[in-house]
N, CA, C, O and the ligand as a Tripos MOL2 file, in Angstrom:
@<TRIPOS>MOLECULE
protein
  289   287    73     0     0
PROTEIN
NO_CHARGES

@<TRIPOS>ATOM
      1 N          -2.0230   -2.8970   -1.7760 N.3       1 MET1
      2 CA         -2.8340   -4.0020   -2.2820 C.3       1 MET1
      3 C          -4.1710   -4.0720   -1.4990 C.2       1 MET1
      4 O          -4.1950   -3.9470   -0.2750 O.2       1 MET1
      5 N          -5.2490   -4.2700   -2.2260 N.am      2 LYS2
      6 CA         -6.5410   -4.4060   -1.5500 C.3       2 LYS2
      7 C          -7.1870   -5.7320   -1.9140 C.2       2 LYS2
      8 O          -7.1260   -6.1930   -3.0540 O.2       2 LYS2
      9 N          -7.8130   -6.3290   -0.8980 N.am      3 LYS3
     10 CA         -8.5180   -7.6120   -1.1910 C.3       3 LYS3
     11 C          -9.8180   -7.6070   -0.4340 C.2       3 LYS3
     12 O          -9.9780   -6.9330    0.5840 O.2       3 LYS3
     13 N         -10.7630   -8.3960   -0.9750 N.am      4 SER4
     14 CA        -12.1350   -8.4800   -0.3950 C.3       4 SER4
     15 C         -12.3430   -9.9030    0.1120 C.2       4 SER4
     16 O         -12.0020  -10.8680   -0.5710 O.2       4 SER4
     17 N         -12.8980  -10.0260    1.2970 N.am      5 TYR5
     18 CA        -13.1390  -11.3730    1.8990 C.3       5 TYR5
     19 C         -14.5970  -11.4590    2.3080 C.2       5 TYR5
     20 O         -15.2100  -10.4700    2.7110 O.2       5 TYR5
     21 N         -15.1380  -12.6590    2.1970 N.am      6 LYS6
     22 CA        -16.4720  -12.9360    2.6320 C.3       6 LYS6
     23 C         -16.3970  -13.2350    4.1140 C.2       6 LYS6
     24 O         -15.5110  -13.9780    4.5350 O.2       6 LYS6
     25 N         -17.3220  -12.6670    4.9510 N.am      7 ILE7
     26 CA        -17.3240  -12.9270    6.3520 C.3       7 ILE7
     27 C         -18.6530  -13.4890    6.8020 C.2       7 ILE7
     28 O         -19.6730  -13.3590    6.1250 O.2       7 ILE7
     29 N         -18.6110  -14.1440    8.0140 N.am      8 GLU8
     30 CA        -19.8290  -14.5070    8.6500 C.3       8 GLU8
     31 C         -19.8470  -13.8930   10.0130 C.2       8 GLU8
     32 O         -18.8940  -14.0510   10.7750 O.2       8 GLU8
     33 N         -20.9290  -13.1810   10.3500 N.am      9 VAL9
     34 CA        -21.0620  -12.5030   11.6200 C.3       9 VAL9
     35 C         -22.5200  -12.2380   11.8390 C.2       9 VAL9
     36 O         -23.2790  -12.0480   10.8890 O.2       9 VAL9
     37 N         -22.9280  -12.2250   13.1360 N.am     10 ASP10
     38 CA        -24.3690  -12.2590   13.4570 C.3      10 ASP10
     39 C         -25.0480  -10.8700   13.4040 C.2      10 ASP10
     40 O         -26.2380  -10.7730   13.1040 O.2      10 ASP10
     41 N         -24.2950   -9.8130   13.6940 N.am     11 CYS11
     42 CA        -24.9450   -8.5350   13.7770 C.3      11 CYS11
     43 C         -23.9770   -7.3550   13.4350 C.2      11 CYS11
     44 O         -22.7600   -7.5380   13.3980 O.2      11 CYS11
     45 N         -24.5280   -6.1880   13.1950 N.am     12 ALA12
     46 CA        -23.7110   -5.0390   12.8210 C.3      12 ALA12
     47 C         -22.7170   -4.6380   13.9380 C.2      12 ALA12
     48 O         -21.6190   -4.1540   13.6650 O.2      12 ALA12
     49 N         -23.1150   -4.8450   15.1350 N.am     13 ASN13
     50 CA        -22.2440   -4.5330   16.2570 C.3      13 ASN13
     51 C         -20.9690   -5.3750   16.2430 C.2      13 ASN13
     52 O         -19.8630   -4.8560   16.4010 O.2      13 ASN13
     53 N         -21.1480   -6.7100   16.0470 N.am     14 CYS14
     54 CA        -20.0050   -7.6010   15.9740 C.3      14 CYS14
     55 C         -19.1760   -7.3130   14.7200 C.2      14 CYS14
     56 O         -17.9510   -7.4340   14.7530 O.2      14 CYS14
     57 N         -19.8240   -6.9370   13.6230 N.am     15 ALA15
     58 CA        -19.1420   -6.5970   12.4080 C.3      15 ALA15
     59 C         -18.2040   -5.4320   12.6780 C.2      15 ALA15
     60 O         -17.0580   -5.4030   12.2290 O.2      15 ALA15
     61 N         -18.7230   -4.4920   13.4130 N.am     16 ASN16
     62 CA        -17.9020   -3.3150   13.7890 C.3      16 ASN16
     63 C         -16.6910   -3.6710   14.6620 C.2      16 ASN16
     64 O         -15.6140   -3.0880   14.5410 O.2      16 ASN16
     65 N         -16.9180   -4.6660   15.5550 N.am     17 LYS17
     66 CA        -15.8130   -5.1370   16.4000 C.3      17 LYS17
     67 C         -14.7100   -5.7920   15.5220 C.2      17 LYS17
     68 O         -13.5130   -5.6120   15.7420 O.2      17 LYS17
     69 N         -15.1910   -6.5640   14.5110 N.am     18 MET18
     70 CA        -14.2710   -7.2140   13.6000 C.3      18 MET18
     71 C         -13.4350   -6.1760   12.8700 C.2      18 MET18
     72 O         -12.2250   -6.3270   12.6970 O.2      18 MET18
     73 N         -14.1330   -5.0930   12.4370 N.am     19 GLU19
     74 CA        -13.4270   -4.0590   11.6880 C.3      19 GLU19
     75 C         -12.3320   -3.4410   12.5480 C.2      19 GLU19
     76 O         -11.2000   -3.2640   12.0980 O.2      19 GLU19
     77 N         -12.6810   -3.1160   13.7860 N.am     20 GLN20
     78 CA        -11.6760   -2.5250   14.7080 C.3      20 GLN20
     79 C         -10.4880   -3.4820   14.8990 C.2      20 GLN20
     80 O          -9.3280   -3.0750   14.8330 O.2      20 GLN20
     81 N         -10.8090   -4.7630   15.1380 N.am     21 ALA21
     82 CA         -9.7520   -5.7390   15.3640 C.3      21 ALA21
     83 C          -8.8610   -5.8890   14.1360 C.2      21 ALA21
     84 O          -7.6480   -6.0520   14.2700 O.2      21 ALA21
     85 N          -9.4500   -5.8360   12.9360 N.am     22 ALA22
     86 CA         -8.7040   -6.0030   11.7040 C.3      22 ALA22
     87 C          -7.7500   -4.8030   11.5370 C.2      22 ALA22
     88 O          -6.5780   -4.9420   11.1880 O.2      22 ALA22
     89 N          -8.3270   -3.6130   11.8090 N.am     23 LYS23
     90 CA         -7.5140   -2.4070   11.6110 C.3      23 LYS23
     91 C          -6.2570   -2.3640   12.5140 C.2      23 LYS23
     92 O          -5.2420   -1.7690   12.1540 O.2      23 LYS23
     93 N          -6.3530   -3.0170   13.7070 N.am     24 LYS24
     94 CA         -5.2480   -2.9960   14.6240 C.3      24 LYS24
     95 C          -4.1800   -4.0600   14.2940 C.2      24 LYS24
     96 O          -3.1130   -4.0890   14.9070 O.2      24 LYS24
     97 N          -4.4850   -4.9270   13.3180 N.am     25 THR25
     98 CA         -3.5880   -6.0360   13.0280 C.3      25 THR25
     99 C          -2.3920   -5.5310   12.2010 C.2      25 THR25
    100 O          -2.5430   -4.7170   11.2900 O.2      25 THR25
    101 N          -1.1990   -6.0430   12.5490 N.am     26 GLU26
    102 CA         -0.0180   -5.6000   11.8680 C.3      26 GLU26
    103 C          -0.0760   -6.0040   10.3920 C.2      26 GLU26
    104 O          -0.4590   -7.1270   10.0660 O.2      26 GLU26
    105 N           0.3030   -5.0870    9.5090 N.am     27 GLY27
    106 CA          0.2850   -5.3980    8.0980 C.3      27 GLY27
    107 C          -1.0180   -4.8920    7.3860 C.2      27 GLY27
    108 O          -1.1280   -4.8600    6.1600 O.2      27 GLY27
    109 N          -1.9840   -4.5030    8.2560 N.am     28 VAL28
    110 CA         -3.1770   -3.9580    7.6930 C.3      28 VAL28
    111 C          -3.1620   -2.4350    7.6950 C.2      28 VAL28
    112 O          -3.0090   -1.8070    8.7430 O.2      28 VAL28
    113 N          -3.3240   -1.8380    6.4910 N.am     29 LYS29
    114 CA         -3.3210   -0.4080    6.4270 C.3      29 LYS29
    115 C          -4.6780    0.1540    6.7960 C.2      29 LYS29
    116 O          -4.8110    1.1230    7.5430 O.2      29 LYS29
    117 N          -5.7120   -0.5240    6.2150 N.am     30 ASP30
    118 CA         -7.0940   -0.1340    6.5120 C.3      30 ASP30
    119 C          -7.9840   -1.2990    6.2880 C.2      30 ASP30
    120 O          -7.6930   -2.1680    5.4660 O.2      30 ASP30
    121 N          -9.0860   -1.3350    7.0180 N.am     31 ALA31
    122 CA        -10.0850   -2.4180    6.8780 C.3      31 ALA31
    123 C         -11.4650   -1.8210    6.9910 C.2      31 ALA31
    124 O         -11.7220   -0.9580    7.8310 O.2      31 ALA31
    125 N         -12.3410   -2.2870    6.1430 N.am     32 VAL32
    126 CA        -13.7300   -1.8220    6.1680 C.3      32 VAL32
    127 C         -14.6300   -3.0500    6.1050 C.2      32 VAL32
    128 O         -14.4920   -3.8880    5.2150 O.2      32 VAL32
    129 N         -15.5790   -3.1500    7.0850 N.am     33 VAL33
    130 CA        -16.5150   -4.2950    7.0810 C.3      33 VAL33
    131 C         -17.8870   -3.7430    6.6200 C.2      33 VAL33
    132 O         -18.3770   -2.7400    7.1370 O.2      33 VAL33
    133 N         -18.4560   -4.4060    5.6750 N.am     34 ASN34
    134 CA        -19.7820   -4.1020    5.2540 C.3      34 ASN34
    135 C         -20.7140   -5.2230    5.7430 C.2      34 ASN34
    136 O         -20.7460   -6.3160    5.1780 O.2      34 ASN34
    137 N         -21.4710   -4.9190    6.8100 N.am     35 PHE35
    138 CA        -22.3450   -5.9900    7.3840 C.3      35 PHE35
    139 C         -23.4190   -6.4250    6.4040 C.2      35 PHE35
    140 O         -23.6980   -7.6190    6.2980 O.2      35 PHE35
    141 N         -24.0270   -5.4990    5.6870 N.am     36 MET36
    142 CA        -25.1240   -5.7970    4.7780 C.3      36 MET36
    143 C         -24.6530   -6.7880    3.6710 C.2      36 MET36
    144 O         -25.3800   -7.6970    3.2680 O.2      36 MET36
    145 N         -23.4200   -6.5650    3.2110 N.am     37 ALA37
    146 CA        -22.8900   -7.4280    2.1740 C.3      37 ALA37
    147 C         -22.1240   -8.6300    2.7260 C.2      37 ALA37
    148 O         -21.7680   -9.5460    1.9860 O.2      37 ALA37
    149 N         -21.8800   -8.6130    4.0220 N.am     38 LEU38
    150 CA        -21.0030   -9.6180    4.6980 C.3      38 LEU38
    151 C         -19.6570   -9.7090    3.9860 C.2      38 LEU38
    152 O         -19.1960  -10.7780    3.5860 O.2      38 LEU38
    153 N         -19.0530   -8.5330    3.8500 N.am     39 LYS39
    154 CA        -17.7320   -8.4460    3.1930 C.3      39 LYS39
    155 C         -16.7850   -7.6740    4.0510 C.2      39 LYS39
    156 O         -17.1690   -6.7500    4.7690 O.2      39 LYS39
    157 N         -15.5490   -8.0620    3.9670 N.am     40 MET40
    158 CA        -14.4710   -7.2410    4.6350 C.3      40 MET40
    159 C         -13.4780   -6.8630    3.5460 C.2      40 MET40
    160 O         -12.9070   -7.7390    2.8970 O.2      40 MET40
    161 N         -13.2710   -5.5950    3.3460 N.am     41 ASN41
    162 CA        -12.2930   -5.0910    2.3980 C.3      41 ASN41
    163 C         -11.0650   -4.6300    3.1990 C.2      41 ASN41
    164 O         -11.1170   -3.7600    4.0680 O.2      41 ASN41
    165 N          -9.9600   -5.2870    2.8310 N.am     42 VAL42
    166 CA         -8.7220   -4.9820    3.5240 C.3      42 VAL42
    167 C          -7.6510   -4.4060    2.6160 C.2      42 VAL42
    168 O          -7.3760   -4.9240    1.5340 O.2      42 VAL42
    169 N          -7.0470   -3.3020    3.0950 N.am     43 GLU43
    170 CA         -5.9340   -2.7480    2.3780 C.3      43 GLU43
    171 C          -4.6920   -3.1170    3.1380 C.2      43 GLU43
    172 O          -4.6130   -2.8690    4.3410 O.2      43 GLU43
    173 N          -3.7080   -3.7080    2.4670 N.am     44 PHE44
    174 CA         -2.5130   -4.1690    3.1320 C.3      44 PHE44
    175 C          -1.3880   -3.1690    3.0530 C.2      44 PHE44
    176 O          -1.3140   -2.3800    2.1110 O.2      44 PHE44
    177 N          -0.4940   -3.2000    4.0560 N.am     45 GLU45
    178 CA          0.7060   -2.3540    3.9960 C.3      45 GLU45
    179 C           1.6030   -2.8530    2.8860 C.2      45 GLU45
    180 O           1.5470   -4.0160    2.4880 O.2      45 GLU45
    181 N           2.4250   -1.9560    2.4010 N.am     46 GLU46
    182 CA          3.4210   -2.2840    1.3870 C.3      46 GLU46
    183 C           4.2890   -3.4530    1.8850 C.2      46 GLU46
    184 O           4.8380   -3.4100    2.9860 O.2      46 GLU46
    185 N           4.3990   -4.4900    1.0550 N.am     47 GLY47
    186 CA          5.2610   -5.5660    1.3680 C.3      47 GLY47
    187 C           4.6980   -6.6110    2.3300 C.2      47 GLY47
    188 O           5.3730   -7.5910    2.6430 O.2      47 GLY47
    189 N           3.4780   -6.4100    2.7930 N.am     48 ALA48
    190 CA          2.8200   -7.3660    3.7190 C.3      48 ALA48
    191 C           2.3540   -8.6090    2.8940 C.2      48 ALA48
    192 O           1.9840   -8.4960    1.7260 O.2      48 ALA48
    193 N           2.3910   -9.7700    3.5420 N.am     49 ASP49
    194 CA          1.9060  -10.9590    2.9180 C.3      49 ASP49
    195 C           0.4160  -11.1450    3.3210 C.2      49 ASP49
    196 O           0.1120  -11.4660    4.4700 O.2      49 ASP49
    197 N          -0.4780  -10.9400    2.3700 N.am     50 PRO50
    198 CA         -1.9450  -11.0020    2.7070 C.3      50 PRO50
    199 C          -2.3470  -12.2190    3.3770 C.2      50 PRO50
    200 O          -3.1910  -12.1480    4.2700 O.2      50 PRO50
    201 N          -1.7900  -13.4310    3.0140 N.am     51 LYS51
    202 CA         -2.2040  -14.6730    3.6040 C.3      51 LYS51
    203 C          -1.8470  -14.6990    5.1100 C.2      51 LYS51
    204 O          -2.6810  -15.0580    5.9420 O.2      51 LYS51
    205 N          -0.6140  -14.3170    5.4450 N.am     52 ALA52
    206 CA         -0.1170  -14.3530    6.7960 C.3      52 ALA52
    207 C          -0.8980  -13.2970    7.6140 C.2      52 ALA52
    208 O          -1.3240  -13.5570    8.7400 O.2      52 ALA52
    209 N          -1.0690  -12.1210    7.0240 N.am     53 VAL53
    210 CA         -1.7570  -11.0390    7.7180 C.3      53 VAL53
    211 C          -3.2250  -11.4730    8.0360 C.2      53 VAL53
    212 O          -3.7330  -11.2220    9.1290 O.2      53 VAL53
    213 N          -3.8630  -12.1090    7.0790 N.am     54 MET54
    214 CA         -5.2910  -12.4550    7.2690 C.3      54 MET54
    215 C          -5.4640  -13.5510    8.3030 C.2      54 MET54
    216 O          -6.5050  -13.6160    8.9570 O.2      54 MET54
    217 N          -4.4400  -14.4400    8.4720 N.am     55 GLN55
    218 CA         -4.4970  -15.4560    9.5670 C.3      55 GLN55
    219 C          -4.5420  -14.6970   10.9140 C.2      55 GLN55
    220 O          -5.2640  -15.0930   11.8290 O.2      55 GLN55
    221 N          -3.7750  -13.6220   11.0180 N.am     56 GLN56
    222 CA         -3.7240  -12.8770   12.2500 C.3      56 GLN56
    223 C          -5.0090  -12.0520   12.4300 C.2      56 GLN56
    224 O          -5.5150  -11.8930   13.5410 O.2      56 GLN56
    225 N          -5.5090  -11.5420   11.3210 N.am     57 VAL57
    226 CA         -6.7860  -10.7700   11.3770 C.3      57 VAL57
    227 C          -7.8680  -11.6980   11.9160 C.2      57 VAL57
    228 O          -8.6360  -11.2980   12.7910 O.2      57 VAL57
    229 N          -7.9440  -12.9150   11.4180 N.am     58 LEU58
    230 CA         -8.9570  -13.8470   11.8550 C.3      58 LEU58
    231 C          -8.8290  -14.1610   13.3780 C.2      58 LEU58
    232 O          -9.8130  -14.2280   14.1140 O.2      58 LEU58
    233 N          -7.5850  -14.3430   13.7820 N.am     59 LYS59
    234 CA         -7.3000  -14.6160   15.2120 C.3      59 LYS59
    235 C          -7.7490  -13.4330   16.0770 C.2      59 LYS59
    236 O          -8.3560  -13.6160   17.1320 O.2      59 LYS59
    237 N          -7.4440  -12.2400   15.6180 N.am     60 ASN60
    238 CA         -7.7730  -11.0670   16.3590 C.3      60 ASN60
    239 C          -9.3100  -10.8140   16.3780 C.2      60 ASN60
    240 O          -9.8630  -10.3600   17.3790 O.2      60 ASN60
    241 N          -9.9390  -11.1060   15.2990 N.am     61 CYS61
    242 CA        -11.3770  -10.9940   15.2220 C.3      61 CYS61
    243 C         -12.0510  -11.9720   16.1930 C.2      61 CYS61
    244 O         -13.0280  -11.6400   16.8640 O.2      61 CYS61
    245 N         -11.4940  -13.1860   16.2430 N.am     62 LYS62
    246 CA        -12.0690  -14.2300   17.0960 C.3      62 LYS62
    247 C         -11.9280  -13.9040   18.6100 C.2      62 LYS62
    248 O         -12.7160  -14.3630   19.4360 O.2      62 LYS62
    249 N         -10.9170  -13.1100   18.9290 N.am     63 LYS63
    250 CA        -10.7140  -12.6520   20.2740 C.3      63 LYS63
    251 C         -11.8260  -11.7450   20.7150 C.2      63 LYS63
    252 O         -12.2410  -11.7850   21.8730 O.2      63 LYS63
    253 N         -12.3260  -10.9130   19.7940 N.am     64 VAL64
    254 CA        -13.3890   -9.9650   20.1830 C.3      64 VAL64
    255 C         -14.7670  -10.5470   19.8950 C.2      64 VAL64
    256 O         -15.7510  -10.0700   20.4610 O.2      64 VAL64
    257 N         -14.8760  -11.5410   19.0520 N.am     65 GLU65
    258 CA        -16.1390  -12.1610   18.6850 C.3      65 GLU65
    259 C         -15.8920  -13.5990   18.2550 C.2      65 GLU65
    260 O         -15.5280  -13.8380   17.1040 O.2      65 GLU65
    261 N         -16.0860  -14.5900   19.1780 N.am     66 ASP66
    262 CA        -15.7370  -15.9800   18.7820 C.3      66 ASP66
    263 C         -16.6020  -16.5530   17.6680 C.2      66 ASP66
    264 O         -16.2100  -17.5190   17.0140 O.2      66 ASP66
    265 N         -17.7850  -15.9600   17.4470 N.am     67 ASP67
    266 CA        -18.7120  -16.5530   16.5000 C.3      67 ASP67
    267 C         -18.4170  -16.0920   15.0300 C.2      67 ASP67
    268 O         -19.0750  -16.5520   14.0970 O.2      67 ASP67
    269 N         -17.4550  -15.2120   14.8470 N.am     68 CYS68
    270 CA        -17.2300  -14.7040   13.5160 C.3      68 CYS68
    271 C         -16.4100  -15.6380   12.6560 C.2      68 CYS68
    272 O         -15.7100  -16.5060   13.1770 O.2      68 CYS68
    273 N         -16.4850  -15.4740   11.3420 N.am     69 GLU69
    274 CA        -15.6700  -16.2640   10.4630 C.3      69 GLU69
    275 C         -15.2880  -15.3870    9.2570 C.2      69 GLU69
    276 O         -16.0320  -14.5040    8.8320 O.2      69 GLU69
    277 N         -14.0810  -15.6830    8.7290 N.am     70 ILE70
    278 CA        -13.6500  -14.9990    7.5220 C.3      70 ILE70
    279 C         -13.3040  -16.0860    6.5440 C.2      70 ILE70
    280 O         -12.5480  -17.0000    6.8750 O.2      70 ILE70
    281 N         -13.8330  -16.0080    5.3620 N.am     71 ASP71
    282 CA        -13.5110  -16.9260    4.2890 C.3      71 ASP71
    283 C         -12.1810  -16.6420    3.6870 C.2      71 ASP71
    284 O         -12.0630  -15.7420    2.8560 O.2      71 ASP71
    285 N         -11.1480  -17.3890    4.0820 N.am     72 LEU72
    286 CA         -9.7860  -17.0620    3.6300 C.3      72 LEU72
    287 C          -9.3790  -17.9220    2.4510 C.2      72 LEU72
    288 O          -8.2670  -17.7840    1.9420 O.2      72 LEU72
    289 ZN        -23.3910   -9.8520   17.3870 Zn       73 ZN73
@<TRIPOS>BOND
     1     1     2 1
     2     2     3 1
     3     3     4 2
     4     3     5 am
     5     5     6 1
     6     6     7 1
     7     7     8 2
     8     7     9 am
     9     9    10 1
    10    10    11 1
    11    11    12 2
    12    11    13 am
    13    13    14 1
    14    14    15 1
    15    15    16 2
    16    15    17 am
    17    17    18 1
    18    18    19 1
    19    19    20 2
    20    19    21 am
    21    21    22 1
    22    22    23 1
    23    23    24 2
    24    23    25 am
    25    25    26 1
    26    26    27 1
    27    27    28 2
    28    27    29 am
    29    29    30 1
    30    30    31 1
    31    31    32 2
    32    31    33 am
    33    33    34 1
    34    34    35 1
    35    35    36 2
    36    35    37 am
    37    37    38 1
    38    38    39 1
    39    39    40 2
    40    39    41 am
    41    41    42 1
    42    42    43 1
    43    43    44 2
    44    43    45 am
    45    45    46 1
    46    46    47 1
    47    47    48 2
    48    47    49 am
    49    49    50 1
    50    50    51 1
    51    51    52 2
    52    51    53 am
    53    53    54 1
    54    54    55 1
    55    55    56 2
    56    55    57 am
    57    57    58 1
    58    58    59 1
    59    59    60 2
    60    59    61 am
    61    61    62 1
    62    62    63 1
    63    63    64 2
    64    63    65 am
    65    65    66 1
    66    66    67 1
    67    67    68 2
    68    67    69 am
    69    69    70 1
    70    70    71 1
    71    71    72 2
    72    71    73 am
    73    73    74 1
    74    74    75 1
    75    75    76 2
    76    75    77 am
    77    77    78 1
    78    78    79 1
    79    79    80 2
    80    79    81 am
    81    81    82 1
    82    82    83 1
    83    83    84 2
    84    83    85 am
    85    85    86 1
    86    86    87 1
    87    87    88 2
    88    87    89 am
    89    89    90 1
    90    90    91 1
    91    91    92 2
    92    91    93 am
    93    93    94 1
    94    94    95 1
    95    95    96 2
    96    95    97 am
    97    97    98 1
    98    98    99 1
    99    99   100 2
   100    99   101 am
   101   101   102 1
   102   102   103 1
   103   103   104 2
   104   103   105 am
   105   105   106 1
   106   106   107 1
   107   107   108 2
   108   107   109 am
   109   109   110 1
   110   110   111 1
   111   111   112 2
   112   111   113 am
   113   113   114 1
   114   114   115 1
   115   115   116 2
   116   115   117 am
   117   117   118 1
   118   118   119 1
   119   119   120 2
   120   119   121 am
   121   121   122 1
   122   122   123 1
   123   123   124 2
   124   123   125 am
   125   125   126 1
   126   126   127 1
   127   127   128 2
   128   127   129 am
   129   129   130 1
   130   130   131 1
   131   131   132 2
   132   131   133 am
   133   133   134 1
   134   134   135 1
   135   135   136 2
   136   135   137 am
   137   137   138 1
   138   138   139 1
   139   139   140 2
   140   139   141 am
   141   141   142 1
   142   142   143 1
   143   143   144 2
   144   143   145 am
   145   145   146 1
   146   146   147 1
   147   147   148 2
   148   147   149 am
   149   149   150 1
   150   150   151 1
   151   151   152 2
   152   151   153 am
   153   153   154 1
   154   154   155 1
   155   155   156 2
   156   155   157 am
   157   157   158 1
   158   158   159 1
   159   159   160 2
   160   159   161 am
   161   161   162 1
   162   162   163 1
   163   163   164 2
   164   163   165 am
   165   165   166 1
   166   166   167 1
   167   167   168 2
   168   167   169 am
   169   169   170 1
   170   170   171 1
   171   171   172 2
   172   171   173 am
   173   173   174 1
   174   174   175 1
   175   175   176 2
   176   175   177 am
   177   177   178 1
   178   178   179 1
   179   179   180 2
   180   179   181 am
   181   181   182 1
   182   182   183 1
   183   183   184 2
   184   183   185 am
   185   185   186 1
   186   186   187 1
   187   187   188 2
   188   187   189 am
   189   189   190 1
   190   190   191 1
   191   191   192 2
   192   191   193 am
   193   193   194 1
   194   194   195 1
   195   195   196 2
   196   195   197 am
   197   197   198 1
   198   198   199 1
   199   199   200 2
   200   199   201 am
   201   201   202 1
   202   202   203 1
   203   203   204 2
   204   203   205 am
   205   205   206 1
   206   206   207 1
   207   207   208 2
   208   207   209 am
   209   209   210 1
   210   210   211 1
   211   211   212 2
   212   211   213 am
   213   213   214 1
   214   214   215 1
   215   215   216 2
   216   215   217 am
   217   217   218 1
   218   218   219 1
   219   219   220 2
   220   219   221 am
   221   221   222 1
   222   222   223 1
   223   223   224 2
   224   223   225 am
   225   225   226 1
   226   226   227 1
   227   227   228 2
   228   227   229 am
   229   229   230 1
   230   230   231 1
   231   231   232 2
   232   231   233 am
   233   233   234 1
   234   234   235 1
   235   235   236 2
   236   235   237 am
   237   237   238 1
   238   238   239 1
   239   239   240 2
   240   239   241 am
   241   241   242 1
   242   242   243 1
   243   243   244 2
   244   243   245 am
   245   245   246 1
   246   246   247 1
   247   247   248 2
   248   247   249 am
   249   249   250 1
   250   250   251 1
   251   251   252 2
   252   251   253 am
   253   253   254 1
   254   254   255 1
   255   255   256 2
   256   255   257 am
   257   257   258 1
   258   258   259 1
   259   259   260 2
   260   259   261 am
   261   261   262 1
   262   262   263 1
   263   263   264 2
   264   263   265 am
   265   265   266 1
   266   266   267 1
   267   267   268 2
   268   267   269 am
   269   269   270 1
   270   270   271 1
   271   271   272 2
   272   271   273 am
   273   273   274 1
   274   274   275 1
   275   275   276 2
   276   275   277 am
   277   277   278 1
   278   278   279 1
   279   279   280 2
   280   279   281 am
   281   281   282 1
   282   282   283 1
   283   283   284 2
   284   283   285 am
   285   285   286 1
   286   286   287 1
   287   287   288 2
@<TRIPOS>SUBSTRUCTURE
     1 MET1         2 RESIDUE 1 A MET
     2 LYS2         6 RESIDUE 1 A LYS
     3 LYS3        10 RESIDUE 1 A LYS
     4 SER4        14 RESIDUE 1 A SER
     5 TYR5        18 RESIDUE 1 A TYR
     6 LYS6        22 RESIDUE 1 A LYS
     7 ILE7        26 RESIDUE 1 A ILE
     8 GLU8        30 RESIDUE 1 A GLU
     9 VAL9        34 RESIDUE 1 A VAL
    10 ASP10       38 RESIDUE 1 A ASP
    11 CYS11       42 RESIDUE 1 A CYS
    12 ALA12       46 RESIDUE 1 A ALA
    13 ASN13       50 RESIDUE 1 A ASN
    14 CYS14       54 RESIDUE 1 A CYS
    15 ALA15       58 RESIDUE 1 A ALA
    16 ASN16       62 RESIDUE 1 A ASN
    17 LYS17       66 RESIDUE 1 A LYS
    18 MET18       70 RESIDUE 1 A MET
    19 GLU19       74 RESIDUE 1 A GLU
    20 GLN20       78 RESIDUE 1 A GLN
    21 ALA21       82 RESIDUE 1 A ALA
    22 ALA22       86 RESIDUE 1 A ALA
    23 LYS23       90 RESIDUE 1 A LYS
    24 LYS24       94 RESIDUE 1 A LYS
    25 THR25       98 RESIDUE 1 A THR
    26 GLU26      102 RESIDUE 1 A GLU
    27 GLY27      106 RESIDUE 1 A GLY
    28 VAL28      110 RESIDUE 1 A VAL
    29 LYS29      114 RESIDUE 1 A LYS
    30 ASP30      118 RESIDUE 1 A ASP
    31 ALA31      122 RESIDUE 1 A ALA
    32 VAL32      126 RESIDUE 1 A VAL
    33 VAL33      130 RESIDUE 1 A VAL
    34 ASN34      134 RESIDUE 1 A ASN
    35 PHE35      138 RESIDUE 1 A PHE
    36 MET36      142 RESIDUE 1 A MET
    37 ALA37      146 RESIDUE 1 A ALA
    38 LEU38      150 RESIDUE 1 A LEU
    39 LYS39      154 RESIDUE 1 A LYS
    40 MET40      158 RESIDUE 1 A MET
    41 ASN41      162 RESIDUE 1 A ASN
    42 VAL42      166 RESIDUE 1 A VAL
    43 GLU43      170 RESIDUE 1 A GLU
    44 PHE44      174 RESIDUE 1 A PHE
    45 GLU45      178 RESIDUE 1 A GLU
    46 GLU46      182 RESIDUE 1 A GLU
    47 GLY47      186 RESIDUE 1 A GLY
    48 ALA48      190 RESIDUE 1 A ALA
    49 ASP49      194 RESIDUE 1 A ASP
    50 PRO50      198 RESIDUE 1 A PRO
    51 LYS51      202 RESIDUE 1 A LYS
    52 ALA52      206 RESIDUE 1 A ALA
    53 VAL53      210 RESIDUE 1 A VAL
    54 MET54      214 RESIDUE 1 A MET
    55 GLN55      218 RESIDUE 1 A GLN
    56 GLN56      222 RESIDUE 1 A GLN
    57 VAL57      226 RESIDUE 1 A VAL
    58 LEU58      230 RESIDUE 1 A LEU
    59 LYS59      234 RESIDUE 1 A LYS
    60 ASN60      238 RESIDUE 1 A ASN
    61 CYS61      242 RESIDUE 1 A CYS
    62 LYS62      246 RESIDUE 1 A LYS
    63 LYS63      250 RESIDUE 1 A LYS
    64 VAL64      254 RESIDUE 1 A VAL
    65 GLU65      258 RESIDUE 1 A GLU
    66 ASP66      262 RESIDUE 1 A ASP
    67 ASP67      266 RESIDUE 1 A ASP
    68 CYS68      270 RESIDUE 1 A CYS
    69 GLU69      274 RESIDUE 1 A GLU
    70 ILE70      278 RESIDUE 1 A ILE
    71 ASP71      282 RESIDUE 1 A ASP
    72 LEU72      286 RESIDUE 1 A LEU
    73 ZN73       289 GROUP 0 **** ****
């Protein structure tokens, strides 16, 4: 399953940090952040609950960049 989320982040460097943090989150198969579009596309593992996984993605992203936001 793939979903797209709107994000807030100040620069491409932080967007890249968010992408790395999202990719390492359990339940995430792949994540791609598009800084120009301020979008995060997430592919979930089979059977993962996107809502629960995204809460963790947001937490992990905030660890590497406190100023970021994901519209969940
Ligand atoms: Zn930044």
